[in-house]
N, CA, C and O atoms as a Tripos MOL2 file, in Angstrom:
@<TRIPOS>MOLECULE
protein
  252   251    63     0     0
PROTEIN
NO_CHARGES

@<TRIPOS>ATOM
      1 N          42.1330  -13.3130   31.3280 N.3       1 MET1
      2 CA         42.5190  -12.0500   32.1150 C.3       1 MET1
      3 C          43.5420  -12.5020   33.2970 C.2       1 MET1
      4 O          43.2490  -13.5120   33.9360 O.2       1 MET1
      5 N          44.5960  -11.8710   33.5730 N.am      2 ILE2
      6 CA         45.4710  -12.1150   34.7910 C.3       2 ILE2
      7 C          45.2120  -11.3770   36.0620 C.2       2 ILE2
      8 O          45.3820  -11.9260   37.1510 O.2       2 ILE2
      9 N          44.7400   -9.9530   35.9280 N.am      3 ALA3
     10 CA         44.2290   -9.3380   37.0720 C.3       3 ALA3
     11 C          43.4690   -8.0090   36.7690 C.2       3 ALA3
     12 O          43.5440   -7.4330   35.6840 O.2       3 ALA3
     13 N          42.7700   -7.6010   37.7710 N.am      4 PHE4
     14 CA         42.2240   -6.2620   37.5740 C.3       4 PHE4
     15 C          42.2620   -5.6860   38.8940 C.2       4 PHE4
     16 O          42.2830   -6.4030   39.8940 O.2       4 PHE4
     17 N          42.2770   -3.9590   38.9700 N.am      5 ASN5
     18 CA         42.2540   -3.5960   39.9430 C.3       5 ASN5
     19 C          41.9420   -1.5940   39.8450 C.2       5 ASN5
     20 O          42.1700   -1.0100   38.7860 O.2       5 ASN5
     21 N          41.5250   -0.9740   40.8520 N.am      6 ASP6
     22 CA         41.2950    0.0600   40.7130 C.3       6 ASP6
     23 C          42.1870    1.2070   41.4530 C.2       6 ASP6
     24 O          42.9000    2.1270   41.0520 O.2       6 ASP6
     25 N          41.8370    0.7560   42.6010 N.am      7 ASN7
     26 CA         42.5910    1.3600   43.9850 C.3       7 ASN7
     27 C          43.7600    0.6550   44.1800 C.2       7 ASN7
     28 O          43.4380   -0.5250   44.3150 O.2       7 ASN7
     29 N          45.0250    0.7930   44.2670 N.am      8 TRP8
     30 CA         45.7030   -0.2450   44.6450 C.3       8 TRP8
     31 C          45.8650   -1.0170   45.9670 C.2       8 TRP8
     32 O          46.5080   -2.0610   46.0790 O.2       8 TRP8
     33 N          45.1260   -0.3030   47.0750 N.am      9 GLN9
     34 CA         44.9680   -0.5900   48.5230 C.3       9 GLN9
     35 C          43.8380   -1.2210   48.7430 C.2       9 GLN9
     36 O          43.4550   -1.4780   49.8850 O.2       9 GLN9
     37 N          43.1380   -1.5590   47.6050 N.am     10 ASP10
     38 CA         41.6690   -2.3770   47.8140 C.3      10 ASP10
     39 C          41.9210   -3.8920   47.6670 C.2      10 ASP10
     40 O          41.1500   -4.7470   48.1020 O.2      10 ASP10
     41 N          43.2860   -4.1910   46.8920 N.am     11 THR11
     42 CA         43.1880   -5.5180   46.6380 C.3      11 THR11
     43 C          44.6810   -6.3990   47.3830 C.2      11 THR11
     44 O          44.5380   -7.3260   48.1800 O.2      11 THR11
     45 N          46.2310   -5.8140   46.8710 N.am     12 GLN12
     46 CA         47.2660   -6.1110   46.9610 C.3      12 GLN12
     47 C          48.0070   -5.6260   47.8630 C.2      12 GLN12
     48 O          49.2120   -5.8610   47.7670 O.2      12 GLN12
     49 N          47.5160   -4.8040   49.0100 N.am     13 GLN13
     50 CA         48.0800   -3.6430   49.7600 C.3      13 GLN13
     51 C          49.4280   -4.8560   50.3020 C.2      13 GLN13
     52 O          50.1940   -4.9860   49.3470 O.2      13 GLN13
     53 N          49.7410   -5.4470   51.1230 N.am     14 THR14
     54 CA         50.5400   -6.1710   51.6880 C.3      14 THR14
     55 C          51.8300   -6.6170   50.5910 C.2      14 THR14
     56 O          53.0340   -6.4640   50.7980 O.2      14 THR14
     57 N          51.2540   -7.1400   49.5180 N.am     15 GLU15
     58 CA         52.3610   -7.7090   48.7350 C.3      15 GLU15
     59 C          52.9580   -6.6080   47.9430 C.2      15 GLU15
     60 O          54.1260   -6.7080   47.5650 O.2      15 GLU15
     61 N          52.0550   -5.2930   47.5900 N.am     16 ILE16
     62 CA         52.4430   -4.0950   46.5990 C.3      16 ILE16
     63 C          53.7150   -3.4850   47.7600 C.2      16 ILE16
     64 O          54.8460   -3.1580   47.3990 O.2      16 ILE16
     65 N          53.3880   -3.4520   48.6880 N.am     17 GLU17
     66 CA         54.3910   -2.4660   50.1410 C.3      17 GLU17
     67 C          55.6590   -3.2070   50.3360 C.2      17 GLU17
     68 O          56.8080   -2.7770   50.4420 O.2      17 GLU17
     69 N          55.1510   -4.5310   50.3630 N.am     18 ALA18
     70 CA         56.4690   -5.8160   50.2600 C.3      18 ALA18
     71 C          57.4190   -5.7400   49.2110 C.2      18 ALA18
     72 O          58.5920   -6.0040   49.4720 O.2      18 ALA18
     73 N          56.9790   -5.3140   47.6910 N.am     19 ALA19
     74 CA         57.8130   -5.5670   46.6960 C.3      19 ALA19
     75 C          58.2810   -4.1010   46.6840 C.2      19 ALA19
     76 O          59.1400   -3.8580   45.8370 O.2      19 ALA19
     77 N          57.8380   -2.9670   47.5440 N.am     20 GLY20
     78 CA         58.3110   -1.7790   47.5660 C.3      20 GLY20
     79 C          57.9080   -0.8970   46.1670 C.2      20 GLY20
     80 O          58.6180   -0.0980   45.5580 O.2      20 GLY20
     81 N          56.9040   -1.2060   45.9580 N.am     21 MET21
     82 CA         56.0170   -0.5780   44.5940 C.3      21 MET21
     83 C          54.9350    0.2410   44.8640 C.2      21 MET21
     84 O          54.2480    0.8010   44.0100 O.2      21 MET21
     85 N          54.7950    0.3020   46.0350 N.am     22 ALA22
     86 CA         53.4770    1.3860   46.3980 C.3      22 ALA22
     87 C          53.6200    2.6610   46.1300 C.2      22 ALA22
     88 O          54.4500    3.3580   46.7140 O.2      22 ALA22
     89 N          52.7080    3.1610   45.0850 N.am     23 PRO23
     90 CA         52.2580    4.4580   44.8320 C.3      23 PRO23
     91 C          52.2370    5.4810   45.8320 C.2      23 PRO23
     92 O          52.0730    5.1540   47.0080 O.2      23 PRO23
     93 N          52.3720    6.5920   45.5310 N.am     24 THR24
     94 CA         51.8120    7.4160   46.8410 C.3      24 THR24
     95 C          50.6230    7.8810   46.5810 C.2      24 THR24
     96 O          50.0550    8.2510   47.6090 O.2      24 THR24
     97 N          49.8020    8.0610   45.2940 N.am     25 ALA25
     98 CA         48.4160    8.0930   45.2130 C.3      25 ALA25
     99 C          47.8580    6.9850   45.3260 C.2      25 ALA25
    100 O          48.1620    6.0430   44.5940 O.2      25 ALA25
    101 N          46.5110    6.8660   46.7100 N.am     26 LYS26
    102 CA         45.7840    6.0310   47.0120 C.3      26 LYS26
    103 C          44.8880    5.3750   45.7050 C.2      26 LYS26
    104 O          44.2910    4.3000   45.7650 O.2      26 LYS26
    105 N          44.9250    6.0690   44.7840 N.am     27 LEU27
    106 CA         43.7080    5.8790   43.7980 C.3      27 LEU27
    107 C          44.6300    5.1830   42.2060 C.2      27 LEU27
    108 O          44.0990    4.9860   41.1130 O.2      27 LEU27
    109 N          45.7270    5.0010   42.4830 N.am     28 GLU28
    110 CA         46.8930    4.5190   41.2370 C.3      28 GLU28
    111 C          46.4750    3.0570   41.3710 C.2      28 GLU28
    112 O          46.2510    2.4950   42.4430 O.2      28 GLU28
    113 N          46.3790    2.3980   39.9180 N.am     29 SER29
    114 CA         46.2970    0.7650   39.7490 C.3      29 SER29
    115 C          47.6410    0.4110   39.7640 C.2      29 SER29
    116 O          48.5290    0.8290   39.0210 O.2      29 SER29
    117 N          47.7490   -0.7490   41.0690 N.am     30 VAL30
    118 CA         48.9720   -1.5080   40.8740 C.3      30 VAL30
    119 C          48.4640   -2.9430   40.8550 C.2      30 VAL30
    120 O          47.4150   -3.3230   41.3750 O.2      30 VAL30
    121 N          49.4640   -3.7970   40.0960 N.am     31 ILE31
    122 CA         49.0170   -5.3510   40.2300 C.3      31 ILE31
    123 C          50.3520   -6.1420   40.2740 C.2      31 ILE31
    124 O          51.0780   -6.1740   39.2810 O.2      31 ILE31
    125 N          50.6930   -6.8150   41.4900 N.am     32 VAL32
    126 CA         51.7030   -8.0580   41.3860 C.3      32 VAL32
    127 C          51.5240   -8.9660   40.8650 C.2      32 VAL32
    128 O          50.4170   -9.3760   41.2160 O.2      32 VAL32
    129 N          52.0350   -9.7120   40.0590 N.am     33 ALA33
    130 CA         51.7690  -11.0320   39.6490 C.3      33 ALA33
    131 C          53.0000  -12.1110   39.1770 C.2      33 ALA33
    132 O          53.9720  -11.5590   38.6600 O.2      33 ALA33
    133 N          53.0510  -13.4250   39.2880 N.am     34 THR34
    134 CA         53.7960  -13.9610   39.1920 C.3      34 THR34
    135 C          53.4490  -14.6050   37.8750 C.2      34 THR34
    136 O          52.4600  -15.3380   37.8470 O.2      34 THR34
    137 N          54.3150  -14.3660   36.5340 N.am     35 LEU35
    138 CA         54.1150  -14.7070   35.2650 C.3      35 LEU35
    139 C          54.9670  -15.8210   34.7080 C.2      35 LEU35
    140 O          55.9460  -15.9500   35.4440 O.2      35 LEU35
    141 N          54.9860  -16.4960   33.9190 N.am     36 SER36
    142 CA         55.7060  -17.2430   33.5780 C.3      36 SER36
    143 C          56.4160  -16.4120   32.1990 C.2      36 SER36
    144 O          55.7860  -15.5040   31.6560 O.2      36 SER36
    145 N          57.5040  -16.7440   31.8110 N.am     37 PRO37
    146 CA         58.1700  -16.3350   30.5840 C.3      37 PRO37
    147 C          57.5380  -16.4800   29.4020 C.2      37 PRO37
    148 O          57.6380  -17.5620   28.8250 O.2      37 PRO37
    149 N          56.5430  -15.0990   28.6500 N.am     38 ALA38
    150 CA         56.0250  -15.4200   27.3090 C.3      38 ALA38
    151 C          55.8870  -13.4060   27.0640 C.2      38 ALA38
    152 O          56.2590  -12.3400   27.5540 O.2      38 ALA38
    153 N          55.0590  -14.0100   25.9260 N.am     39 PRO39
    154 CA         54.7890  -12.5140   25.6050 C.3      39 PRO39
    155 C          53.8340  -12.2080   25.9650 C.2      39 PRO39
    156 O          53.1200  -13.2100   25.9610 O.2      39 PRO39
    157 N          53.2140  -11.2330   26.3700 N.am     40 TYR40
    158 CA         51.6860  -10.6660   27.1050 C.3      40 TYR40
    159 C          51.6950   -9.6910   26.6010 C.2      40 TYR40
    160 O          52.6890   -9.1080   26.1670 O.2      40 TYR40
    161 N          50.0860   -9.1820   26.5540 N.am     41 THR41
    162 CA         49.5560   -8.1210   25.4960 C.3      41 THR41
    163 C          48.6860   -7.2440   26.7900 C.2      41 THR41
    164 O          47.7450   -7.7350   27.4130 O.2      41 THR41
    165 N          49.1040   -6.1980   26.9570 N.am     42 VAL42
    166 CA         48.2170   -5.2850   27.8740 C.3      42 VAL42
    167 C          46.7130   -4.8110   27.3280 C.2      42 VAL42
    168 O          46.5710   -4.1870   26.2760 O.2      42 VAL42
    169 N          45.9230   -5.0920   27.9560 N.am     43 VAL43
    170 CA         44.5810   -4.5760   27.4760 C.3      43 VAL43
    171 C          44.0360   -3.5060   28.3980 C.2      43 VAL43
    172 O          43.4200   -4.0640   29.3060 O.2      43 VAL43
    173 N          44.0180   -2.1840   28.5240 N.am     44 LEU44
    174 CA         43.9420   -1.1440   29.6160 C.3      44 LEU44
    175 C          42.3290   -0.6850   29.1950 C.2      44 LEU44
    176 O          41.9410   -0.7270   28.0280 O.2      44 LEU44
    177 N          41.6220   -0.3240   30.1300 N.am     45 ARG45
    178 CA         40.4080    0.3300   30.0040 C.3      45 ARG45
    179 C          40.0330    1.2930   31.4480 C.2      45 ARG45
    180 O          40.0570    0.8210   32.5840 O.2      45 ARG45
    181 N          39.7690    2.3890   31.1940 N.am     46 GLY46
    182 CA         39.3320    3.2050   32.4710 C.3      46 GLY46
    183 C          38.1000    2.6600   33.1250 C.2      46 GLY46
    184 O          37.2210    2.0260   32.5410 O.2      46 GLY46
    185 N          38.1220    2.9520   34.3120 N.am     47 LYS47
    186 CA         37.0190    2.9590   34.8980 C.3      47 LYS47
    187 C          35.6510    3.4060   34.6540 C.2      47 LYS47
    188 O          35.3750    4.5930   34.8230 O.2      47 LYS47
    189 N          34.7840    2.5830   34.2790 N.am     48 ASN48
    190 CA         33.3110    2.5070   33.7390 C.3      48 ASN48
    191 C          33.7840    3.1080   32.1910 C.2      48 ASN48
    192 O          33.1970    4.0740   31.7040 O.2      48 ASN48
    193 N          34.8160    2.4760   31.5440 N.am     49 ASN49
    194 CA         35.4550    2.8670   30.1540 C.3      49 ASN49
    195 C          35.4890    4.0590   29.9180 C.2      49 ASN49
    196 O          35.2220    4.5050   28.8020 O.2      49 ASN49
    197 N          35.9220    5.0020   31.2180 N.am     50 ALA50
    198 CA         36.2920    6.1540   30.4930 C.3      50 ALA50
    199 C          37.6630    6.2160   29.6270 C.2      50 ALA50
    200 O          38.5020    5.3180   29.5570 O.2      50 ALA50
    201 N          37.7040    7.6190   28.9120 N.am     51 VAL51
    202 CA         39.1200    7.6690   28.1340 C.3      51 VAL51
    203 C          40.1520    8.4870   28.9450 C.2      51 VAL51
    204 O          39.9490    9.2890   29.8570 O.2      51 VAL51
    205 N          41.2540    8.0990   28.4080 N.am     52 GLY52
    206 CA         42.0040    9.1540   29.4550 C.3      52 GLY52
    207 C          43.9940    8.6480   28.5310 C.2      52 GLY52
    208 O          44.3180    8.2640   27.4080 O.2      52 GLY52
    209 N          44.5520    8.8760   29.4620 N.am     53 VAL53
    210 CA         46.1230    8.5970   29.2430 C.3      53 VAL53
    211 C          46.5570    7.5970   30.2030 C.2      53 VAL53
    212 O          46.1430    7.6570   31.3610 O.2      53 VAL53
    213 N          47.2800    6.7650   29.8610 N.am     54 ALA54
    214 CA         47.8370    5.5100   31.2170 C.3      54 ALA54
    215 C          49.2570    5.3170   30.6130 C.2      54 ALA54
    216 O          49.5280    5.4790   29.4230 O.2      54 ALA54
    217 N          50.1240    4.9520   31.5890 N.am     55 LEU55
    218 CA         51.4670    4.7020   31.6980 C.3      55 LEU55
    219 C          51.3800    3.2170   32.1120 C.2      55 LEU55
    220 O          50.8250    2.8050   33.1310 O.2      55 LEU55
    221 N          51.9950    2.4870   31.1940 N.am     56 VAL56
    222 CA         52.0970    0.8830   31.9610 C.3      56 VAL56
    223 C          53.6100    0.4400   31.9020 C.2      56 VAL56
    224 O          54.4880    0.7550   31.0990 O.2      56 VAL56
    225 N          53.6370   -0.3030   32.8900 N.am     57 GLU57
    226 CA         54.9990   -0.5390   33.4180 C.3      57 GLU57
    227 C          54.9930   -1.8360   33.5560 C.2      57 GLU57
    228 O          53.8850   -2.3720   33.5540 O.2      57 GLU57
    229 N          56.0890   -2.6090   33.6970 N.am     58 ALA58
    230 CA         56.4430   -3.8780   33.7960 C.3      58 ALA58
    231 C          57.7540   -4.4900   34.7030 C.2      58 ALA58
    232 O          58.7430   -4.8970   34.0940 O.2      58 ALA58
    233 N          57.7140   -4.5240   35.9210 N.am     59 TYR59
    234 CA         59.3460   -4.8730   36.3730 C.3      59 TYR59
    235 C          59.4460   -6.2960   36.7360 C.2      59 TYR59
    236 O          58.4370   -6.8270   37.2000 O.2      59 TYR59
    237 N          60.6020   -7.0400   36.5780 N.am     60 GLN60
    238 CA         60.8430   -8.3770   37.6190 C.3      60 GLN60
    239 C          61.2070   -8.0410   38.8180 C.2      60 GLN60
    240 O          62.1630   -7.2720   38.9220 O.2      60 GLN60
    241 N          60.6670   -8.4380   39.7790 N.am     61 LEU61
    242 CA         61.1070   -8.3910   40.8530 C.3      61 LEU61
    243 C          61.7920   -9.1550   41.7210 C.2      61 LEU61
    244 O          61.3190  -10.2760   41.5320 O.2      61 LEU61
    245 N          62.6410   -9.2440   42.5850 N.am     62 ASP62
    246 CA         63.2600  -10.1350   43.3500 C.3      62 ASP62
    247 C          62.7790  -10.6460   44.4500 C.2      62 ASP62
    248 O          62.2520   -9.9870   45.3460 O.2      62 ASP62
    249 N          62.9790  -12.1930   44.4410 N.am     63 ASP63
    250 CA         61.9590  -12.6090   45.4520 C.3      63 ASP63
    251 C          62.7450  -12.1170   46.6850 C.2      63 ASP63
    252 O          62.2720  -12.2540   47.8130 O.2      63 ASP63
@<TRIPOS>BOND
     1     1     2 1
     2     2     3 1
     3     3     4 2
     4     3     5 am
     5     5     6 1
     6     6     7 1
     7     7     8 2
     8     7     9 am
     9     9    10 1
    10    10    11 1
    11    11    12 2
    12    11    13 am
    13    13    14 1
    14    14    15 1
    15    15    16 2
    16    15    17 am
    17    17    18 1
    18    18    19 1
    19    19    20 2
    20    19    21 am
    21    21    22 1
    22    22    23 1
    23    23    24 2
    24    23    25 am
    25    25    26 1
    26    26    27 1
    27    27    28 2
    28    27    29 am
    29    29    30 1
    30    30    31 1
    31    31    32 2
    32    31    33 am
    33    33    34 1
    34    34    35 1
    35    35    36 2
    36    35    37 am
    37    37    38 1
    38    38    39 1
    39    39    40 2
    40    39    41 am
    41    41    42 1
    42    42    43 1
    43    43    44 2
    44    43    45 am
    45    45    46 1
    46    46    47 1
    47    47    48 2
    48    47    49 am
    49    49    50 1
    50    50    51 1
    51    51    52 2
    52    51    53 am
    53    53    54 1
    54    54    55 1
    55    55    56 2
    56    55    57 am
    57    57    58 1
    58    58    59 1
    59    59    60 2
    60    59    61 am
    61    61    62 1
    62    62    63 1
    63    63    64 2
    64    63    65 am
    65    65    66 1
    66    66    67 1
    67    67    68 2
    68    67    69 am
    69    69    70 1
    70    70    71 1
    71    71    72 2
    72    71    73 am
    73    73    74 1
    74    74    75 1
    75    75    76 2
    76    75    77 am
    77    77    78 1
    78    78    79 1
    79    79    80 2
    80    79    81 am
    81    81    82 1
    82    82    83 1
    83    83    84 2
    84    83    85 am
    85    85    86 1
    86    86    87 1
    87    87    88 2
    88    87    89 am
    89    89    90 1
    90    90    91 1
    91    91    92 2
    92    91    93 am
    93    93    94 1
    94    94    95 1
    95    95    96 2
    96    95    97 am
    97    97    98 1
    98    98    99 1
    99    99   100 2
   100    99   101 am
   101   101   102 1
   102   102   103 1
   103   103   104 2
   104   103   105 am
   105   105   106 1
   106   106   107 1
   107   107   108 2
   108   107   109 am
   109   109   110 1
   110   110   111 1
   111   111   112 2
   112   111   113 am
   113   113   114 1
   114   114   115 1
   115   115   116 2
   116   115   117 am
   117   117   118 1
   118   118   119 1
   119   119   120 2
   120   119   121 am
   121   121   122 1
   122   122   123 1
   123   123   124 2
   124   123   125 am
   125   125   126 1
   126   126   127 1
   127   127   128 2
   128   127   129 am
   129   129   130 1
   130   130   131 1
   131   131   132 2
   132   131   133 am
   133   133   134 1
   134   134   135 1
   135   135   136 2
   136   135   137 am
   137   137   138 1
   138   138   139 1
   139   139   140 2
   140   139   141 am
   141   141   142 1
   142   142   143 1
   143   143   144 2
   144   143   145 am
   145   145   146 1
   146   146   147 1
   147   147   148 2
   148   147   149 am
   149   149   150 1
   150   150   151 1
   151   151   152 2
   152   151   153 am
   153   153   154 1
   154   154   155 1
   155   155   156 2
   156   155   157 am
   157   157   158 1
   158   158   159 1
   159   159   160 2
   160   159   161 am
   161   161   162 1
   162   162   163 1
   163   163   164 2
   164   163   165 am
   165   165   166 1
   166   166   167 1
   167   167   168 2
   168   167   169 am
   169   169   170 1
   170   170   171 1
   171   171   172 2
   172   171   173 am
   173   173   174 1
   174   174   175 1
   175   175   176 2
   176   175   177 am
   177   177   178 1
   178   178   179 1
   179   179   180 2
   180   179   181 am
   181   181   182 1
   182   182   183 1
   183   183   184 2
   184   183   185 am
   185   185   186 1
   186   186   187 1
   187   187   188 2
   188   187   189 am
   189   189   190 1
   190   190   191 1
   191   191   192 2
   192   191   193 am
   193   193   194 1
   194   194   195 1
   195   195   196 2
   196   195   197 am
   197   197   198 1
   198   198   199 1
   199   199   200 2
   200   199   201 am
   201   201   202 1
   202   202   203 1
   203   203   204 2
   204   203   205 am
   205   205   206 1
   206   206   207 1
   207   207   208 2
   208   207   209 am
   209   209   210 1
   210   210   211 1
   211   211   212 2
   212   211   213 am
   213   213   214 1
   214   214   215 1
   215   215   216 2
   216   215   217 am
   217   217   218 1
   218   218   219 1
   219   219   220 2
   220   219   221 am
   221   221   222 1
   222   222   223 1
   223   223   224 2
   224   223   225 am
   225   225   226 1
   226   226   227 1
   227   227   228 2
   228   227   229 am
   229   229   230 1
   230   230   231 1
   231   231   232 2
   232   231   233 am
   233   233   234 1
   234   234   235 1
   235   235   236 2
   236   235   237 am
   237   237   238 1
   238   238   239 1
   239   239   240 2
   240   239   241 am
   241   241   242 1
   242   242   243 1
   243   243   244 2
   244   243   245 am
   245   245   246 1
   246   246   247 1
   247   247   248 2
   248   247   249 am
   249   249   250 1
   250   250   251 1
   251   251   252 2
@<TRIPOS>SUBSTRUCTURE
     1 MET1         2 RESIDUE 1 A MET
     2 ILE2         6 RESIDUE 1 A ILE
     3 ALA3        10 RESIDUE 1 A ALA
     4 PHE4        14 RESIDUE 1 A PHE
     5 ASN5        18 RESIDUE 1 A ASN
     6 ASP6        22 RESIDUE 1 A ASP
     7 ASN7        26 RESIDUE 1 A ASN
     8 TRP8        30 RESIDUE 1 A TRP
     9 GLN9        34 RESIDUE 1 A GLN
    10 ASP10       38 RESIDUE 1 A ASP
    11 THR11       42 RESIDUE 1 A THR
    12 GLN12       46 RESIDUE 1 A GLN
    13 GLN13       50 RESIDUE 1 A GLN
    14 THR14       54 RESIDUE 1 A THR
    15 GLU15       58 RESIDUE 1 A GLU
    16 ILE16       62 RESIDUE 1 A ILE
    17 GLU17       66 RESIDUE 1 A GLU
    18 ALA18       70 RESIDUE 1 A ALA
    19 ALA19       74 RESIDUE 1 A ALA
    20 GLY20       78 RESIDUE 1 A GLY
    21 MET21       82 RESIDUE 1 A MET
    22 ALA22       86 RESIDUE 1 A ALA
    23 PRO23       90 RESIDUE 1 A PRO
    24 THR24       94 RESIDUE 1 A THR
    25 ALA25       98 RESIDUE 1 A ALA
    26 LYS26      102 RESIDUE 1 A LYS
    27 LEU27      106 RESIDUE 1 A LEU
    28 GLU28      110 RESIDUE 1 A GLU
    29 SER29      114 RESIDUE 1 A SER
    30 VAL30      118 RESIDUE 1 A VAL
    31 ILE31      122 RESIDUE 1 A ILE
    32 VAL32      126 RESIDUE 1 A VAL
    33 ALA33      130 RESIDUE 1 A ALA
    34 THR34      134 RESIDUE 1 A THR
    35 LEU35      138 RESIDUE 1 A LEU
    36 SER36      142 RESIDUE 1 A SER
    37 PRO37      146 RESIDUE 1 A PRO
    38 ALA38      150 RESIDUE 1 A ALA
    39 PRO39      154 RESIDUE 1 A PRO
    40 TYR40      158 RESIDUE 1 A TYR
    41 THR41      162 RESIDUE 1 A THR
    42 VAL42      166 RESIDUE 1 A VAL
    43 VAL43      170 RESIDUE 1 A VAL
    44 LEU44      174 RESIDUE 1 A LEU
    45 ARG45      178 RESIDUE 1 A ARG
    46 GLY46      182 RESIDUE 1 A GLY
    47 LYS47      186 RESIDUE 1 A LYS
    48 ASN48      190 RESIDUE 1 A ASN
    49 ASN49      194 RESIDUE 1 A ASN
    50 ALA50      198 RESIDUE 1 A ALA
    51 VAL51      202 RESIDUE 1 A VAL
    52 GLY52      206 RESIDUE 1 A GLY
    53 VAL53      210 RESIDUE 1 A VAL
    54 ALA54      214 RESIDUE 1 A ALA
    55 LEU55      218 RESIDUE 1 A LEU
    56 VAL56      222 RESIDUE 1 A VAL
    57 GLU57      226 RESIDUE 1 A GLU
    58 ALA58      230 RESIDUE 1 A ALA
    59 TYR59      234 RESIDUE 1 A TYR
    60 GLN60      238 RESIDUE 1 A GLN
    61 LEU61      242 RESIDUE 1 A LEU
    62 ASP62      246 RESIDUE 1 A ASP
    63 ASP63      250 RESIDUE 1 A ASP
């Protein structure tokens, strides 16, 4: 596991805001991570294993 969160302001607020990726909704999940070039698989689960629809996006951020 690389990372997880539920509400983006609970974990990496400073990094997320500095990257310009802060969502308008406080309850959204956002993760900023430095990854080595490689293929990755996302396993997404809802809070308490709830069922729903999700959108997963990955961006390369400038330093």
